[in-house]
DOVODO-135849 format. One record per residue (C-alpha): residue number from 1; x, z, y; residue in three letters; chain. Coordinates in Angstrom, 3 decimals. Layout:
(NUM; (X; Z; Y); "ALA"; "A");
...
REM end
This chain:
(1; (-17.948; 23.307; 0.846); "MET"; "A");
(2; (-18.864; 26.609; -0.843); "LYS"; "A");
(3; (-17.495; 28.620; 2.074); "ASN"; "A");
(4; (-19.497; 26.581; 4.589); "ILE"; "A");
(5; (-22.626; 27.324; 2.578); "LYS"; "A");
(6; (-21.880; 31.061; 2.622); "TYR"; "A");
(7; (-21.515; 31.022; 6.420); "ILE"; "A");
(8; (-24.767; 29.125; 6.818); "LEU"; "A");
(9; (-26.573; 31.531; 4.505); "LEU"; "A");
(10; (-25.460; 34.430; 6.703); "ILE"; "A");
(11; (-26.910; 32.589; 9.695); "LEU"; "A");
(12; (-30.141; 32.271; 7.756); "LEU"; "A");
(13; (-30.274; 36.008; 7.215); "PHE"; "A");
(14; (-29.702; 36.692; 10.897); "LEU"; "A");
(15; (-32.362; 34.297; 12.130); "THR"; "A");
(16; (-35.110; 35.278; 9.684); "GLY"; "A");
(17; (-36.830; 31.987; 10.454); "CYS"; "A");
(18; (-38.675; 30.458; 7.521); "HIS"; "A");
(19; (-38.847; 26.947; 8.977); "SER"; "A");
(20; (-35.152; 27.082; 9.828); "PHE"; "A");
(21; (-34.423; 28.142; 6.240); "GLU"; "A");
(22; (-36.377; 25.207; 4.852); "GLN"; "A");
(23; (-34.574; 22.741; 7.139); "GLU"; "A");
(24; (-31.168; 24.133; 6.228); "LEU"; "A");
(25; (-31.907; 24.098; 2.512); "ALA"; "A");
(26; (-32.985; 20.481; 2.799); "HIS"; "A");
(27; (-29.776; 19.541; 4.635); "ASP"; "A");
(28; (-27.503; 21.310; 2.168); "LEU"; "A");
(29; (-29.188; 20.233; -1.038); "VAL"; "A");
(30; (-30.813; 16.887; -0.363); "ALA"; "A");
(31; (-28.489; 15.389; 2.261); "ASN"; "A");
(32; (-25.095; 16.840; 1.464); "THR"; "A");
(33; (-23.549; 13.418; 0.817); "GLU"; "A");
(34; (-24.471; 9.981; 2.034); "GLN"; "A");
(35; (-22.705; 6.866; 0.806); "THR"; "A");
(36; (-21.320; 4.753; 3.642); "LEU"; "A");
(37; (-21.424; 1.016; 3.011); "SER"; "A");
(38; (-19.185; -0.619; 5.622); "LEU"; "A");
(39; (-17.030; -3.472; 4.297); "CYS"; "A");
(40; (-15.766; -6.087; 6.753); "LYS"; "A");
(41; (-12.841; -8.481; 6.278); "ILE"; "A");
(42; (-11.356; -9.965; 9.436); "THR"; "A");
(43; (-8.547; -12.422; 8.817); "GLY"; "A");
(44; (-7.405; -15.211; 6.544); "PHE"; "A");
(45; (-8.231; -16.342; 2.997); "PRO"; "A");
(46; (-5.906; -14.903; 0.346); "TYR"; "A");
(47; (-5.546; -15.126; -3.418); "HIS"; "A");
(48; (-6.406; -12.079; -5.531); "GLY"; "A");
(49; (-4.711; -10.727; -8.639); "ILE"; "A");
(50; (-6.846; -12.912; -10.909); "LYS"; "A");
(51; (-5.492; -16.013; -9.170); "ASP"; "A");
(52; (-1.943; -14.957; -10.103); "HIS"; "A");
(53; (-2.664; -14.601; -13.824); "LEU"; "A");
(54; (-1.814; -17.510; -16.100); "ASN"; "A");
(55; (-0.573; -18.171; -19.621); "GLN"; "A");
(56; (2.841; -19.395; -18.531); "LYS"; "A");
(57; (4.156; -16.508; -16.459); "GLN"; "A");
(58; (3.790; -12.729; -16.395); "THR"; "A");
(59; (2.511; -11.232; -13.141); "LEU"; "A");
(60; (4.758; -8.517; -11.696); "LYS"; "A");
(61; (3.192; -5.964; -9.343); "VAL"; "A");
(62; (5.258; -3.443; -7.364); "LEU"; "A");
(63; (3.517; -0.282; -6.132); "MET"; "A");
(64; (5.096; 1.938; -3.439); "ILE"; "A");
(65; (3.374; 5.211; -2.541); "HIS"; "A");
(66; (3.198; 6.763; 0.890); "GLY"; "A");
(67; (3.199; 10.215; 2.457); "ILE"; "A");
(68; (2.691; 13.306; 0.349); "GLY"; "A");
(69; (4.257; 14.484; -2.883); "THR"; "A");
(70; (3.800; 12.076; -5.793); "HIS"; "A");
(71; (4.837; 12.206; -9.423); "HIS"; "A");
(72; (5.467; 9.380; -11.904); "PRO"; "A");
(73; (2.125; 8.112; -13.152); "GLY"; "A");
(74; (0.320; 8.513; -9.810); "TYR"; "A");
(75; (-0.778; 4.865; -9.856); "SER"; "A");
(76; (-2.554; 5.016; -13.222); "MET"; "A");
(77; (-6.097; 5.416; -11.746); "PRO"; "A");
(78; (-5.490; 2.278; -9.681); "LEU"; "A");
(79; (-4.044; 0.451; -12.675); "GLN"; "A");
(80; (-7.004; 1.416; -14.856); "GLN"; "A");
(81; (-9.515; 0.204; -12.271); "ASN"; "A");
(82; (-7.692; -3.084; -11.715); "LEU"; "A");
(83; (-7.308; -3.668; -15.462); "ALA"; "A");
(84; (-11.002; -2.990; -16.118); "ALA"; "A");
(85; (-12.064; -5.631; -13.610); "GLN"; "A");
(86; (-9.403; -8.134; -14.664); "ILE"; "A");
(87; (-10.232; -7.781; -18.354); "GLY"; "A");
(88; (-6.991; -6.204; -19.575); "PHE"; "A");
(89; (-7.760; -4.003; -22.566); "ASN"; "A");
(90; (-4.275; -3.668; -24.096); "VAL"; "A");
(91; (-1.802; -1.148; -22.663); "LEU"; "A");
(92; (1.779; -0.322; -23.656); "SER"; "A");
(93; (1.753; 2.862; -25.765); "ARG"; "A");
(94; (4.227; 4.573; -23.434); "VAL"; "A");
(95; (5.604; 3.426; -20.069); "PRO"; "A");
(96; (9.303; 2.869; -19.441); "LYS"; "A");
(97; (11.181; 4.853; -16.782); "ASN"; "A");
(98; (14.527; 4.683; -15.035); "MET"; "A");
(99; (16.202; 6.870; -12.448); "THR"; "A");
(100; (17.267; 4.916; -9.379); "LEU"; "A");
(101; (20.566; 5.870; -7.777); "ILE"; "A");
(102; (21.787; 5.076; -4.309); "ASP"; "A");
(103; (23.978; 2.003; -4.186); "LYS"; "A");
(104; (26.019; 3.547; -1.355); "ALA"; "A");
(105; (27.587; 6.306; -3.468); "ASP"; "A");
(106; (26.563; 5.268; -7.012); "GLN"; "A");
(107; (25.356; 8.776; -7.874); "LYS"; "A");
(108; (22.579; 10.155; -5.633); "THR"; "A");
(109; (19.158; 10.013; -7.371); "PRO"; "A");
(110; (16.638; 8.369; -5.047); "ILE"; "A");
(111; (13.534; 7.951; -7.177); "GLY"; "A");
(112; (11.871; 6.994; -10.414); "ASN"; "A");
(113; (10.818; 3.462; -11.315); "LEU"; "A");
(114; (8.176; 3.251; -14.038); "ARG"; "A");
(115; (6.904; 0.046; -15.613); "VAL"; "A");
(116; (3.702; -0.361; -17.615); "THR"; "A");
(117; (2.656; -3.457; -19.571); "LEU"; "A");
(118; (-0.955; -4.671; -19.510); "TRP"; "A");
(119; (-2.372; -7.543; -21.590); "GLU"; "A");
(120; (-5.637; -9.096; -22.584); "ASN"; "A");
(121; (-6.600; -8.974; -26.262); "THR"; "A");
(122; (-5.264; -12.471; -27.005); "THR"; "A");
(123; (-1.837; -11.899; -25.388); "ASP"; "A");
(124; (-2.441; -14.930; -23.187); "SER"; "A");
(125; (-2.087; -13.041; -19.890); "ARG"; "A");
(126; (0.256; -10.192; -18.958); "GLN"; "A");
(127; (0.868; -7.894; -16.018); "MET"; "A");
(128; (3.933; -5.697; -15.525); "LEU"; "A");
(129; (3.107; -2.872; -13.117); "PHE"; "A");
(130; (6.212; -1.371; -11.470); "TYR"; "A");
(131; (5.570; 2.013; -9.852); "GLU"; "A");
(132; (8.134; 3.524; -7.455); "LEU"; "A");
(133; (8.134; 7.299; -6.909); "THR"; "A");
(134; (10.505; 8.392; -4.126); "TRP"; "A");
(135; (9.142; 11.908; -3.409); "SER"; "A");
(136; (12.219; 13.644; -4.824); "GLU"; "A");
(137; (14.107; 12.528; -1.703); "ILE"; "A");
(138; (11.886; 14.548; 0.642); "THR"; "A");
(139; (11.239; 17.636; -1.506); "GLN"; "A");
(140; (14.337; 19.566; -0.309); "PRO"; "A");
(141; (13.239; 19.077; 3.316); "TYR"; "A");
(142; (9.709; 20.280; 2.596); "LYS"; "A");
(143; (11.029; 23.584; 1.266); "LYS"; "A");
(144; (11.649; 24.514; 4.897); "ILE"; "A");
(145; (7.852; 24.733; 5.304); "LEU"; "A");
(146; (7.127; 26.421; 1.971); "SER"; "A");
(147; (6.720; 29.851; 3.635); "PHE"; "A");
(148; (3.639; 28.500; 5.405); "ASP"; "A");
(149; (1.575; 28.490; 2.193); "MET"; "A");
(150; (2.542; 31.972; 0.989); "THR"; "A");
(151; (-0.058; 34.762; 0.928); "GLU"; "A");
(152; (1.499; 36.353; 3.996); "GLU"; "A");
(153; (0.296; 33.416; 6.101); "TYR"; "A");
(154; (-2.609; 31.915; 4.156); "THR"; "A");
(155; (-4.515; 35.217; 4.123); "SER"; "A");
(156; (-5.147; 34.841; 7.850); "ASP"; "A");
(157; (-6.735; 31.391; 7.553); "ARG"; "A");
(158; (-10.226; 30.375; 6.596); "VAL"; "A");
(159; (-10.253; 28.322; 3.374); "PRO"; "A");
(160; (-10.986; 24.895; 4.897); "PHE"; "A");
(161; (-8.239; 25.195; 7.513); "ASN"; "A");
(162; (-5.849; 26.493; 4.865); "ASN"; "A");
(163; (-6.536; 23.409; 2.747); "THR"; "A");
(164; (-5.941; 21.127; 5.719); "MET"; "A");
(165; (-2.734; 23.009; 6.660); "LYS"; "A");
(166; (-1.367; 22.540; 3.146); "GLY"; "A");
(167; (-2.366; 18.867; 3.230); "PHE"; "A");
(168; (-0.536; 18.281; 6.511); "LEU"; "A");
(169; (2.526; 20.352; 5.525); "ASP"; "A");
(170; (2.872; 18.069; 2.521); "ASN"; "A");
(171; (2.338; 14.811; 4.425); "LEU"; "A");
(172; (3.774; 15.017; 7.929); "LEU"; "A");
(173; (7.474; 15.510; 7.038); "PRO"; "A");
(174; (7.695; 12.222; 5.110); "ASP"; "A");
(175; (7.447; 9.718; 8.001); "PRO"; "A");
(176; (9.775; 11.903; 10.097); "MET"; "A");
(177; (12.359; 11.867; 7.310); "ILE"; "A");
(178; (11.974; 8.115; 6.784); "TYR"; "A");
(179; (12.563; 7.364; 10.457); "LEU"; "A");
(180; (15.431; 9.824; 11.056); "THR"; "A");
(181; (17.405; 9.961; 7.776); "ASP"; "A");
(182; (20.847; 8.492; 8.586); "PRO"; "A");
(183; (21.370; 7.584; 4.912); "HIS"; "A");
(184; (18.091; 5.606; 4.647); "HIS"; "A");
(185; (17.516; 6.881; 1.122); "LEU"; "A");
(186; (13.783; 6.094; 1.023); "ILE"; "A");
(187; (14.431; 2.524; 2.166); "LEU"; "A");
(188; (17.196; 2.205; -0.437); "HIS"; "A");
(189; (14.711; 3.355; -3.091); "ALA"; "A");
(190; (12.332; 0.603; -1.983); "GLY"; "A");
(191; (15.115; -1.983; -2.070); "GLN"; "A");
(192; (16.211; -0.881; -5.544); "GLN"; "A");
(193; (12.656; -0.991; -6.904); "ALA"; "A");
(194; (12.139; -4.449; -5.377); "PHE"; "A");
(195; (15.386; -5.673; -6.917); "CYS"; "A");
(196; (14.631; -4.251; -10.394); "TRP"; "A");
(197; (11.170; -5.807; -10.377); "MET"; "A");
(198; (12.871; -9.182; -9.929); "LEU"; "A");
(199; (15.738; -8.483; -12.319); "ALA"; "A");
(200; (13.895; -7.058; -15.331); "SER"; "A");
(201; (11.312; -7.952; -17.938); "GLU"; "A");
(202; (9.516; -5.568; -20.295); "TRP"; "A");
(203; (12.168; -6.086; -22.989); "GLU"; "A");
(204; (15.169; -5.825; -20.636); "THR"; "A");
(205; (14.057; -2.884; -18.477); "PHE"; "A");
(206; (16.912; -0.295; -18.628); "PRO"; "A");
(207; (14.861; 2.613; -19.959); "THR"; "A");
(208; (15.971; 6.203; -19.340); "ASP"; "A");
(209; (19.100; 5.186; -17.458); "LYS"; "A");
(210; (20.522; 6.125; -14.079); "LYS"; "A");
(211; (21.491; 2.880; -12.445); "THR"; "A");
(212; (21.239; 0.566; -9.465); "ASN"; "A");
(213; (20.228; -3.075; -9.404); "CYS"; "A");
(214; (23.127; -5.532; -9.805); "PRO"; "A");
(215; (21.508; -8.649; -8.305); "LEU"; "A");
(216; (23.378; -10.299; -5.403); "PRO"; "A");
(217; (21.378; -11.837; -2.572); "THR"; "A");
(218; (21.681; -15.320; -4.084); "THR"; "A");
(219; (19.955; -14.155; -7.279); "ASP"; "A");
(220; (17.315; -12.223; -5.314); "ILE"; "A");
(221; (16.439; -15.404; -3.425); "VAL"; "A");
(222; (16.192; -17.371; -6.684); "GLY"; "A");
(223; (14.059; -14.722; -8.364); "LYS"; "A");
(224; (11.739; -14.380; -5.363); "MET"; "A");
(225; (11.221; -18.145; -5.470); "ALA"; "A");
(226; (10.564; -18.281; -9.224); "ASP"; "A");
(227; (8.850; -15.010; -10.142); "GLU"; "A");
(228; (5.098; -14.410; -10.056); "ASN"; "A");
(229; (5.015; -11.303; -7.835); "ILE"; "A");
(230; (2.573; -9.233; -5.773); "LEU"; "A");
(231; (2.750; -5.908; -3.912); "PHE"; "A");
(232; (0.530; -2.856; -3.410); "ILE"; "A");
(233; (1.389; -0.054; -1.000); "THR"; "A");
(234; (-0.159; 3.118; 0.384); "HIS"; "A");
(235; (0.365; 4.523; 3.916); "SER"; "A");
(236; (4.149; 4.891; 4.517); "LEU"; "A");
(237; (4.768; 2.575; 1.562); "GLY"; "A");
(238; (3.692; -0.323; 3.795); "SER"; "A");
(239; (6.610; 0.298; 6.148); "GLU"; "A");
(240; (9.033; 0.748; 3.238); "ILE"; "A");
(241; (8.050; -2.585; 1.714); "LEU"; "A");
(242; (8.069; -4.457; 5.040); "THR"; "A");
(243; (11.534; -3.143; 5.873); "ASP"; "A");
(244; (12.704; -4.063; 2.358); "THR"; "A");
(245; (11.555; -7.670; 2.717); "ILE"; "A");
(246; (13.080; -7.930; 6.210); "VAL"; "A");
(247; (16.399; -6.728; 4.762); "SER"; "A");
(248; (16.313; -9.737; 2.419); "VAL"; "A");
(249; (15.738; -12.066; 5.363); "ALA"; "A");
(250; (18.657; -10.421; 7.189); "ASP"; "A");
(251; (20.926; -10.819; 4.153); "ALA"; "A");
(252; (20.046; -14.503; 3.817); "ILE"; "A");
(253; (20.904; -15.008; 7.463); "GLU"; "A");
(254; (24.107; -12.955; 7.485); "SER"; "A");
(255; (25.393; -14.715; 4.366); "GLU"; "A");
(256; (24.330; -18.086; 5.820); "GLN"; "A");
(257; (22.502; -18.964; 2.623); "LEU"; "A");
(258; (20.303; -21.471; 4.460); "HIS"; "A");
(259; (23.392; -23.669; 4.584); "GLN"; "A");
(260; (24.216; -23.369; 0.884); "SER"; "A");
(261; (23.697; -26.676; -1.004); "PRO"; "A");
(262; (23.617; -24.770; -4.312); "ALA"; "A");
(263; (20.658; -22.694; -3.101); "LEU"; "A");
(264; (18.792; -25.369; -1.179); "SER"; "A");
(265; (16.178; -25.951; -3.912); "ASP"; "A");
(266; (15.490; -22.206; -4.316); "LYS"; "A");
(267; (15.277; -21.584; -0.578); "ILE"; "A");
(268; (12.973; -24.569; -0.152); "ASN"; "A");
(269; (10.748; -23.259; -2.969); "LYS"; "A");
(270; (10.661; -19.764; -1.433); "LEU"; "A");
(271; (9.881; -21.155; 2.015); "GLN"; "A");
(272; (6.853; -22.961; 0.594); "ASN"; "A");
(273; (5.553; -19.904; -1.236); "LYS"; "A");
(274; (2.916; -17.408; -0.143); "LYS"; "A");
(275; (3.180; -13.751; -1.108); "LEU"; "A");
(276; (0.512; -11.070; -0.843); "THR"; "A");
(277; (0.728; -7.352; -0.168); "VAL"; "A");
(278; (-2.293; -5.040; -0.350); "PHE"; "A");
(279; (-1.786; -2.135; 2.044); "MET"; "A");
(280; (-4.044; 0.872; 1.502); "MET"; "A");
(281; (-4.294; 3.394; 4.360); "ALA"; "A");
(282; (-1.781; 1.328; 6.312); "ASN"; "A");
(283; (0.435; 3.161; 8.850); "GLN"; "A");
(284; (2.526; 0.374; 10.346); "LEU"; "A");
(285; (1.330; 0.829; 13.967); "PRO"; "A");
(286; (2.122; 4.544; 14.269); "ILE"; "A");
(287; (5.486; 4.141; 12.543); "LEU"; "A");
(288; (6.553; 1.520; 15.092); "ARG"; "A");
(289; (5.983; 3.763; 18.132); "ILE"; "A");
(290; (9.631; 4.822; 18.488); "ASP"; "A");
(291; (11.215; 1.992; 16.537); "LYS"; "A");
(292; (12.935; -1.062; 18.053); "PRO"; "A");
(293; (11.029; -4.313; 17.817); "LYS"; "A");
(294; (12.263; -6.692; 15.119); "PRO"; "A");
(295; (15.141; -8.860; 16.246); "ARG"; "A");
(296; (12.900; -11.876; 15.574); "VAL"; "A");
(297; (9.457; -11.246; 17.083); "HIS"; "A");
(298; (6.823; -13.106; 19.076); "ASN"; "A");
(299; (8.167; -16.329; 17.554); "GLN"; "A");
(300; (5.584; -17.095; 14.871); "ILE"; "A");
(301; (4.952; -20.570; 16.272); "ALA"; "A");
(302; (8.675; -21.376; 16.242); "ALA"; "A");
(303; (9.218; -20.165; 12.663); "TYR"; "A");
(304; (5.906; -20.826; 10.943); "CYS"; "A");
(305; (4.448; -24.048; 12.329); "GLU"; "A");
(306; (5.811; -27.263; 10.770); "PRO"; "A");
(307; (6.913; -28.584; 14.160); "ASN"; "A");
(308; (8.508; -25.264; 15.168); "GLY"; "A");
(309; (12.123; -25.170; 16.299); "THR"; "A");
(310; (13.113; -22.612; 13.612); "ASP"; "A");
(311; (10.777; -23.741; 10.841); "TYR"; "A");
(312; (13.743; -24.245; 8.485); "ALA"; "A");
(313; (14.755; -20.579; 8.901); "LYS"; "A");
(314; (11.482; -18.977; 7.792); "ARG"; "A");
(315; (11.492; -16.757; 4.714); "LEU"; "A");
(316; (8.045; -17.651; 3.321); "PHE"; "A");
(317; (5.261; -20.085; 4.002); "LYS"; "A");
(318; (3.213; -16.970; 4.646); "GLY"; "A");
(319; (3.036; -13.279; 3.845); "LEU"; "A");
(320; (-0.609; -12.321; 3.382); "ASN"; "A");
(321; (-0.969; -8.730; 4.559); "ILE"; "A");
(322; (-4.322; -7.298; 3.478); "VAL"; "A");
(323; (-4.718; -3.924; 5.208); "ALA"; "A");
(324; (-7.475; -1.618; 3.902); "PHE"; "A");
(325; (-8.601; 1.065; 6.365); "THR"; "A");
(326; (-11.432; 3.570; 6.247); "ASP"; "A");
(327; (-12.494; 4.211; 9.892); "PRO"; "A");
(328; (-12.703; 7.919; 8.993); "ASN"; "A");
(329; (-9.133; 8.010; 7.657); "ASP"; "A");
(330; (-7.342; 9.817; 10.476); "ILE"; "A");
(331; (-3.943; 8.853; 9.035); "LEU"; "A");
(332; (-4.542; 5.099; 8.811); "SER"; "A");
(333; (-4.616; 2.229; 11.300); "TYR"; "A");
(334; (-5.797; -1.356; 11.364); "GLU"; "A");
(335; (-3.271; -4.018; 12.371); "ILE"; "A");
(336; (-4.239; -5.868; 15.561); "PRO"; "A");
(337; (-3.168; -9.517; 15.631); "GLN"; "A");
(338; (-1.147; -8.826; 18.788); "THR"; "A");
(339; (0.696; -6.077; 16.883); "PHE"; "A");
(340; (1.540; -8.567; 14.128); "ALA"; "A");
(341; (3.018; -10.955; 16.688); "ASP"; "A");
(342; (5.117; -8.304; 18.426); "THR"; "A");
(343; (6.093; -5.817; 15.727); "TYR"; "A");
(344; (6.257; -7.844; 12.505); "LEU"; "A");
(345; (9.261; -10.059; 11.857); "ASP"; "A");
(346; (8.315; -13.660; 12.658); "SER"; "A");
(347; (10.463; -14.963; 9.776); "ARG"; "A");
(348; (7.891; -13.504; 7.354); "LEU"; "A");
(349; (5.130; -15.711; 8.818); "CYS"; "A");
(350; (2.616; -12.829; 8.550); "PRO"; "A");
(351; (-1.072; -13.590; 8.038); "LEU"; "A");
(352; (-2.861; -10.282; 8.662); "VAL"; "A");
(353; (-6.331; -9.573; 7.295); "SER"; "A");
(354; (-7.917; -6.213; 8.117); "ASN"; "A");
(355; (-10.444; -4.797; 5.647); "VAL"; "A");
(356; (-12.538; -2.097; 7.294); "THR"; "A");
(357; (-14.146; -0.261; 4.394); "VAL"; "A");
(358; (-15.710; 3.153; 3.734); "ASN"; "A");
(359; (-14.058; 4.839; 0.770); "VAL"; "A");
(360; (-15.334; 8.377; 1.465); "ALA"; "A");
(361; (-18.955; 9.591; 1.734); "PRO"; "A");
(362; (-20.439; 11.346; 4.726); "GLU"; "A");
(363; (-21.466; 14.986; 4.350); "MET"; "A");
(364; (-24.419; 16.008; 6.496); "ALA"; "A");
(365; (-25.742; 19.331; 7.767); "ALA"; "A");
(366; (-28.019; 19.850; 10.791); "PHE"; "A");
(367; (-27.810; 16.111; 11.415); "GLY"; "A");
(368; (-24.033; 16.258; 12.010); "ILE"; "A");
(369; (-21.967; 13.816; 9.928); "GLY"; "A");
(370; (-18.587; 14.887; 8.541); "VAL"; "A");
(371; (-16.238; 12.872; 6.335); "VAL"; "A");
(372; (-13.501; 14.618; 4.362); "ASN"; "A");
(373; (-10.279; 13.235; 5.898); "PRO"; "A");
(374; (-8.340; 13.840; 2.675); "ILE"; "A");
(375; (-10.770; 11.723; 0.642); "THR"; "A");
(376; (-10.791; 9.065; 3.364); "ALA"; "A");
(377; (-7.005; 8.773; 3.071); "HIS"; "A");
(378; (-6.671; 8.897; -0.707); "THR"; "A");
(379; (-9.768; 7.322; -2.323); "ALA"; "A");
(380; (-8.876; 3.651; -1.889); "TYR"; "A");
(381; (-7.628; 3.273; -5.461); "ASP"; "A");
(382; (-11.021; 4.235; -6.918); "THR"; "A");
(383; (-13.240; 2.334; -4.479); "ASN"; "A");
(384; (-15.127; -0.571; -6.076); "LYS"; "A");
(385; (-14.951; -2.772; -2.974); "LYS"; "A");
(386; (-11.205; -2.287; -2.564); "VAL"; "A");
(387; (-10.606; -3.046; -6.244); "ILE"; "A");
(388; (-12.824; -6.157; -6.109); "SER"; "A");
(389; (-11.056; -7.491; -3.016); "LEU"; "A");
(390; (-7.669; -6.976; -4.669); "MET"; "A");
(391; (-8.715; -8.633; -7.923); "VAL"; "A");
(392; (-10.822; -11.525; -6.637); "SER"; "A");
(393; (-9.306; -12.286; -3.235); "GLY"; "A");
(394; (-11.212; -14.240; -0.589); "THR"; "A");
(395; (-10.162; -17.859; -1.176); "GLU"; "A");
(396; (-13.594; -18.462; -2.745); "ASN"; "A");
(397; (-15.437; -15.782; -0.835); "PHE"; "A");
(398; (-18.537; -17.882; -0.081); "LYS"; "A");
(399; (-18.995; -18.712; -3.761); "ALA"; "A");
(400; (-18.419; -15.133; -4.939); "ASP"; "A");
(401; (-21.912; -13.625; -4.889); "THR"; "A");
(402; (-20.631; -10.152; -5.818); "THR"; "A");
(403; (-18.213; -9.917; -2.892); "LEU"; "A");
(404; (-20.703; -11.582; -0.554); "ASN"; "A");
(405; (-23.216; -8.890; -1.392); "HIS"; "A");
(406; (-20.752; -6.046; -0.774); "MET"; "A");
(407; (-18.748; -7.311; 2.186); "CYS"; "A");
(408; (-18.823; -9.567; 5.224); "ARG"; "A");
(409; (-15.922; -11.884; 6.037); "MET"; "A");
(410; (-14.949; -13.006; 9.529); "ILE"; "A");
(411; (-12.359; -15.789; 9.346); "SER"; "A");
(412; (-9.747; -16.141; 12.076); "LEU"; "A");
(413; (-9.038; -19.699; 13.192); "LYS"; "A");
(414; (-5.895; -19.153; 15.222); "ASP"; "A");
(415; (-2.686; -19.965; 13.273); "ASN"; "A");
(416; (-4.482; -22.466; 11.022); "ASN"; "A");
(417; (-1.658; -24.906; 11.676); "ARG"; "A");
(418; (0.879; -22.640; 9.970); "MET"; "A");
(419; (-1.620; -21.986; 7.187); "ASP"; "A");
(420; (-2.268; -25.617; 6.378); "ALA"; "A");
(421; (-1.477; -26.753; 2.852); "ASP"; "A");
REM end
């Protein structure tokens, strides 16, 4: 912003116009930032984090980051904001970490899994926050572009463009690597994190070890049915999590677990369970451009309605996908309902709610509005509306005066048959 001001000041000197100077000064000083207030939910009712908290069972939350280089601890601002609104004031003194290794060769490091314990002051409610960091997989590839940010090249760019070039150099390789890596290391990291969230508790988390999750599919099914779990993702993390859950559905089918009498109670419990994933800066649509459609698609009625021909083969009663998108986030996309039908696996019984919300302010000069695209892509975890919609949910939206004041909800009626309790 400083450099823009310098340029404009030079223009002032050249014009020598007093009225122009006053107008410019007013734009730069008085109207530099304007808070944008859009918040619109279009979709289905869903339970928030508060609805998952009870005295009997710890809530487990898995966070998967998206594009760009991340380091362990990146989710702490989000955790702090969620905890403040939930009423958690007790935090584990230090988090626990493990190094995930690829199950294929039992040695390749594929990420860090960090778990943090949150409690209220009476120990009556707990939340285990599992944070996956997979950036170490893509760092060797990004070194190919490292020359681009050396002085030899940056000296020829104006500061704003140089910042944007560095931002894109750091972000753009990640989805390319995810889609083309023949070893699927990022997906394996997501699968390992998912498995360890189910397999571990605070006391049993294998701290400071290099290991992979030992749970077979039968145990994963049982844990998914029994555990109190919820998911949060950012950008590419949405695709990683979706592919991870689909891999579970594929394993159940390939191992014919639907036909197992020993697992019938667990599968029935899982099939009557709803799960929720909060997707910040979602990128599912752009990542599906050159990707085959799911093997099971456009069959939501068959799998998710009680009278459907494949109702007994569904994975869940419903997967609530709550997609947060700032319209000024150039790297994020809403999820059209037609996209959900065609490009999301029907066995997940997806219920997509789009939250269109401004997380970045508008900067104004000469009456022209500009929103920082970096802020618009990264500021979801500190936005009060996003945090409130994660914590409170929309099941009781009409009765929640705080959310009603901040946001507008448009309920979708189609698919109510599959959503009936």
